[in-house]
C-alpha positions in Angstrom: -81.2 -107.8 -173.9 -78.5 -105.8 -175.7 -75.8 -108.4 -174.8 -77.6 -110.9 -177.1 -77.8 -109.7 -180.7 -80.4 -111.5 -182.8 -80.9 -108.8 -185.6 -78.2 -106.9 -187.5 -78.6 -104.5 -190.4 -75.7 -104.5 -192.9 -74.7 -102.9 -196.2 -73.5 -105.1 -199.0 -72.0 -104.1 -202.3 -70.8 -106.3 -205.2 -67.5 -105.2 -206.8 -67.4 -103.0 -209.9 -66.4 -104.7 -213.2 -63.0 -103.9 -214.8 -62.6 -101.6 -217.9 -62.7 -103.2 -221.3 -60.0 -102.7 -224.0 -61.6 -101.0 -227.0 -58.7 -101.3 -229.5 -58.5 -105.1 -229.2 -62.1 -105.9 -228.1 -60.9 -106.9 -224.6 -63.3 -107.6 -221.8 -62.9 -106.4 -218.2 -63.2 -108.9 -215.3 -66.5 -109.2 -213.5 -66.7 -107.6 -210.0 -66.5 -109.9 -207.0 -69.6 -111.1 -205.2 -70.6 -110.8 -201.5 -71.6 -114.1 -199.9 -73.0 -115.0 -196.5 -71.7 -118.3 -195.3 -73.1 -120.2 -192.3 -70.5 -121.1 -189.7 -70.7 -122.7 -186.3 -69.4 -120.7 -183.3 -70.2 -117.4 -185.0 -72.5 -114.8 -183.5 -74.1 -111.6 -184.8 -72.5 -109.9 -181.8 -69.0 -110.9 -183.0 -69.8 -109.6 -186.5 -70.9 -106.2 -185.1 -67.8 -106.0 -182.9 -65.4 -107.0 -185.7 -67.0 -104.8 -188.4 -68.5 -101.8 -186.6 -69.3 -100.1 -189.9 -71.3 -103.2 -191.0 -70.2 -102.6 -194.6 -69.1 -105.5 -196.9 -67.8 -104.7 -200.3 -66.3 -107.2 -202.8 -63.2 -106.6 -205.0 -63.2 -104.7 -208.3 -62.7 -106.7 -211.5 -59.3 -106.4 -213.3 -59.1 -104.2 -216.4 -58.6 -105.7 -219.8 -55.0 -105.1 -221.1 -52.7 -106.2 -224.0 -51.3 -108.9 -221.7 -54.7 -110.2 -220.6 -57.6 -109.3 -222.9 -60.0 -111.1 -220.5 -59.6 -109.4 -217.1 -59.7 -111.5 -213.9 -62.8 -111.5 -211.7 -62.7 -109.4 -208.6 -62.1 -111.0 -205.2 -65.3 -112.3 -203.5 -66.2 -111.2 -200.0 -67.3 -113.9 -197.6 -69.1 -113.0 -194.4 -69.4 -115.7 -191.8 -72.8 -115.7 -190.1 -74.4 -118.0 -187.5 -76.7 -120.9 -188.2 -80.4 -120.1 -188.2 -80.1 -116.8 -190.1 -82.9 -115.4 -192.2 -81.9 -112.7 -194.7 -84.5 -110.0 -195.1 -84.5 -107.0 -197.5 -85.3 -103.5 -196.3 -89.1 -104.2 -196.8 -88.9 -107.1 -194.4 -89.3 -109.7 -197.2 -87.3 -112.9 -196.7 -84.8 -113.4 -199.5 -82.7 -116.2 -198.1 -82.1 -118.6 -195.2 -79.0 -120.3 -193.8 -79.7 -123.3 -191.4 -76.7 -125.7 -191.8 -72.9 -125.1 -191.6 -71.4 -124.4 -195.0 -74.7 -123.1 -196.6 -74.1 -120.0 -198.7 -76.3 -117.1 -199.8 -75.4 -114.6 -202.6 -76.0 -111.2 -200.9 -74.7 -108.9 -203.7 -73.7 -109.8 -207.2 -70.6 -108.2 -208.8 -71.0 -105.9 -211.9 -70.1 -107.0 -215.4 -66.8 -106.0 -216.9 -66.6 -103.6 -219.8 -67.1 -105.2 -223.2 -68.4 -104.4 -226.6 -72.0 -104.7 -225.3 -71.4 -102.0 -222.7 -69.2 -99.7 -224.9 -66.3 -101.2 -222.9 -67.4 -99.4 -219.7 -67.8 -101.5 -216.6 -71.0 -101.9 -214.6 -71.4 -101.3 -210.9 -72.1 -104.1 -208.6 -75.4 -104.8 -206.8 -75.8 -102.8 -203.6 -78.4 -103.1 -200.9 -79.1 -103.0 -197.2 -80.2 -106.3 -195.7 -81.2 -107.5 -192.2 -79.7 -110.7 -190.7 -82.4 -112.1 -188.4 -81.4 -114.9 -186.1 -83.8 -117.6 -184.9 -82.2 -120.1 -182.5 -82.2 -123.7 -183.7 -82.7 -126.2 -180.9 -84.3 -129.6 -180.4 -86.4 -128.4 -177.5 -87.7 -124.9 -176.6 -88.7 -124.2 -173.0 -92.0 -122.2 -173.0 -93.5 -120.7 -169.9 -94.5 -117.6 -168.0 -91.8 -115.7 -165.9 -90.7 -117.5 -162.7 -92.0 -120.9 -163.8 -88.6 -122.4 -163.2 -87.3 -122.7 -166.8 -83.8 -121.4 -166.0 -83.6 -123.8 -162.9 -84.7 -126.7 -165.1 -82.1 -125.9 -167.8 -79.3 -125.8 -165.2 -80.5 -129.2 -163.8 -80.7 -131.1 -167.1 -77.7 -129.5 -169.0 -74.4 -127.8 -168.4 -75.8 -124.4 -169.0 -75.5 -121.8 -166.2 -78.3 -119.3 -166.6 -79.0 -116.6 -164.1 -81.6 -117.8 -161.5 -83.6 -115.7 -159.0 -87.0 -115.7 -157.4 -88.4 -112.8 -159.4 -90.0 -112.5 -162.8 -87.9 -111.8 -165.9 -84.6 -113.3 -164.6 -84.0 -114.5 -168.2 -83.7 -111.5 -170.5 -81.9 -113.3 -173.3 -82.1 -116.8 -174.7 -79.9 -119.4 -173.2 -78.8 -122.6 -174.9 -77.9 -125.8 -173.1 -77.2 -129.4 -174.1 -78.5 -132.6 -172.4 -75.7 -135.2 -172.5 -76.8 -138.9 -172.3 -74.7 -141.9 -171.4 -74.5 -143.1 -175.0 -73.1 -139.6 -176.0 -76.4 -138.5 -177.6 -76.9 -134.8 -177.2 -80.2 -132.8 -177.2 -80.0 -129.0 -177.4 -82.5 -127.1 -175.2 -83.3 -123.3 -175.5 -84.5 -121.4 -172.4 -86.3 -118.5 -173.9 -87.4 -115.2 -172.1 -90.7 -115.5 -170.2 -93.9 -114.8 -172.1 -96.6 -112.5 -170.7 -100.2 -112.2 -171.7 -100.2 -110.1 -174.9 -96.8 -111.3 -176.1 -98.2 -112.0 -179.6 -99.0 -108.3 -179.9 -95.3 -107.6 -179.0 -96.0 -106.7 -175.3 -93.0 -107.3 -173.0 -90.4 -109.0 -175.1 -93.1 -110.3 -177.4 -91.7 -111.1 -180.8 -88.1 -111.2 -179.5 -89.1 -114.3 -177.7 -91.7 -115.9 -180.0 -89.6 -115.8 -183.1 -87.0 -118.2 -181.5 -89.8 -120.7 -180.9 -90.2 -121.1 -184.6 -87.1 -123.2 -185.2 -87.2 -125.4 -182.2 -88.3 -128.9 -183.1 -90.4 -129.5 -180.0 -91.9 -127.5 -177.2 -91.6 -128.2 -173.4 -94.1 -126.1 -171.5 -93.0 -125.4 -167.9 -95.8 -124.5 -165.6 -95.9 -123.7 -161.9 -98.3 -126.1 -160.2 -99.5 -123.3 -157.8 -100.4 -121.0 -160.6 -99.0 -117.6 -161.8 -99.5 -113.9 -161.1 -97.1 -111.4 -162.7 -97.9 -108.6 -160.3 -100.5 -107.4 -157.8 -102.2 -105.5 -160.6 -102.6 -108.6 -162.8 -105.1 -111.5 -162.5 -104.0 -114.7 -160.8 -104.0 -117.7 -163.2 -104.2 -121.4 -162.2 -101.9 -124.0 -163.8 -104.7 -125.0 -166.2 -105.4 -121.4 -167.2 -101.6 -120.8 -167.6 -101.4 -123.7 -170.1 -104.3 -122.4 -172.1 -102.9 -118.9 -172.1 -99.5 -120.1 -173.3 -101.2 -122.0 -176.1 -103.2 -118.9 -177.0 -100.1 -116.7 -177.2 -98.3 -119.3 -179.5 -101.4 -119.7 -181.7 -101.9 -115.9 -182.1 -98.3 -115.4 -183.1 -98.2 -118.3 -185.6 -100.7 -121.1 -185.8 -98.1 -123.7 -186.9 -96.4 -123.5 -183.5 -99.3 -125.3 -181.8 -98.8 -128.3 -184.2 -95.3 -128.9 -182.9 -94.7 -132.0 -180.7 -95.1 -130.8 -177.1 -94.4 -132.1 -173.5 -95.6 -130.6 -170.2 -93.4 -130.2 -167.1 -95.4 -129.3 -164.0 -92.8 -127.7 -161.7 -92.6 -126.9 -158.0 -94.1 -130.3 -156.8 -92.2 -129.8 -153.5 -94.7 -127.0 -152.5 -97.5 -127.7 -150.0 -100.9 -128.7 -151.7 -99.0 -129.6 -154.9 -100.4 -133.1 -155.0 -104.0 -131.9 -154.7 -103.4 -129.2 -157.4 -101.8 -131.9 -159.6 -104.9 -134.2 -159.3 -107.2 -131.3 -160.2 -105.0 -130.3 -163.2 -104.8 -133.8 -164.6 -108.6 -134.1 -164.5 -108.8 -130.7 -166.3 -106.3 -131.8 -168.9 -108.2 -135.1 -169.6 -111.4 -133.2 -170.4 -110.4 -129.6 -171.1 -113.8 -128.9 -172.9 -115.6 -129.3 -169.5 -113.7 -126.5 -167.9 -113.5 -123.9 -170.8 -116.6 -122.2 -169.5 -114.7 -120.9 -166.5 -112.5 -118.8 -168.7 -113.0 -115.5 -170.7 -113.7 -116.3 -174.3 -110.6 -114.4 -175.6 -108.4 -116.7 -173.4 -109.6 -119.9 -175.1 -107.3 -121.2 -177.9 -108.8 -122.6 -181.1 -106.8 -125.7 -180.7 -105.5 -127.2 -177.4 -101.9 -128.6 -177.3 -101.7 -132.4 -177.3 -99.0 -133.3 -174.8 -96.9 -136.5 -175.5 -96.0 -136.7 -171.8 -97.0 -134.9 -168.6 -94.1 -135.0 -166.1 -94.4 -133.6 -162.5 -91.0 -132.3 -161.4 -89.3 -130.2 -158.8 -86.1 -128.4 -159.8 -85.6 -127.8 -156.0 -85.5 -131.4 -154.9 -84.7 -133.0 -158.3 -87.9 -135.0 -158.4 -88.9 -136.2 -161.9 -85.8 -134.7 -163.6 -84.4 -138.0 -164.9 -87.8 -139.1 -166.1 -88.1 -135.8 -168.0 -84.8 -136.3 -169.6 -85.9 -139.9 -170.7 -89.2 -138.5 -172.1 -87.4 -135.8 -174.0 -85.0 -138.3 -175.5 -87.8 -140.6 -176.5 -89.9 -137.8 -178.1 -86.9 -136.4 -180.0 -85.9 -139.9 -181.3 -89.5 -140.7 -182.4 -89.8 -137.4 -184.3 -86.4 -138.0 -186.0 -87.6 -141.5 -187.0 -90.8 -140.1 -188.4 -89.0 -137.5 -190.4 -86.6 -140.2 -191.8 -89.6 -142.4 -192.7 -91.3 -139.5 -194.6 -88.0 -138.8 -196.4 -87.7 -142.5 -197.4 -91.3 -142.6 -198.7 -90.7 -139.5 -200.7 -87.5 -140.9 -202.3 -89.3 -144.2 -203.0 -92.1 -142.3 -204.7 -89.7 -140.3 -206.8 -87.9 -143.5 -207.9 -91.3 -145.1 -208.9 -92.5 -142.1 -210.9 -89.1 -141.8 -212.7 -89.3 -145.4 -213.8 
């Protein structure tokens, strides 16, 4: 997991102000500021490699002099960070967020220059340690237990080349891919490390995985039609139980995740008995309340996910892959239209109230 950096602790310090000029009442220049600026094609790993000391200090303000009674401001320090960054203080409190290219956050303010108010002595700049916490931004997040076929699916629908093998936890770091459509529309898809039972309590990769789900616009649950068993020591789960457990883990981590638009891909339809298992699963999904008594109480989520589409697929034979891509496109477009409509209504309401 160390190859993918999604959290970085850095020290930032604003520049010290310049000295004032007591004889003529001159004022020193203010110290420079430290800014975080969101840039595409930037990673936290590249920041760590380029600045191993992880210290960012702005320039000192110019002293006041006979030639320039008002000293010049110190040079600002800009630190380029990736999109999807949350800025946290040392107590873990969020103090800023950068989601779009060009967005800026003032990390440390420069100190005031010396003036009559400060007895012509300069002030030091703000200094603090902050955490840069990355949450991937993607249109669709693939959610599923290990070995459900998420990596295979990502390689089928996009140009991404994740590692694929027939054992659990092949994916140990998030992978991003893009689905390319004939009309040049692109949909970004994030394949996230496999959940396990108890992930909400930070078991396995727990929070390292779940935090990346927060900024995906939609969820695509990928479930093995034949069920799932992590090891011989753990209990076997049917496809229906797997869906409920995934929902429960998302819900326990953050309730809002269950309100995201969701689709369901039922994988490995090339296996024997897959058709019979699918018929059974579809009847369970139509009336989930009738089957909840079969599960332990702690497994049952408070709210079940409402799937926009249920698509049987096989990443081995390619069955259902094109249908899945069409369903994803339709769902993403509908959500975008809904967001635009809400924005238009809000603007209209503001215009009406202002009149």
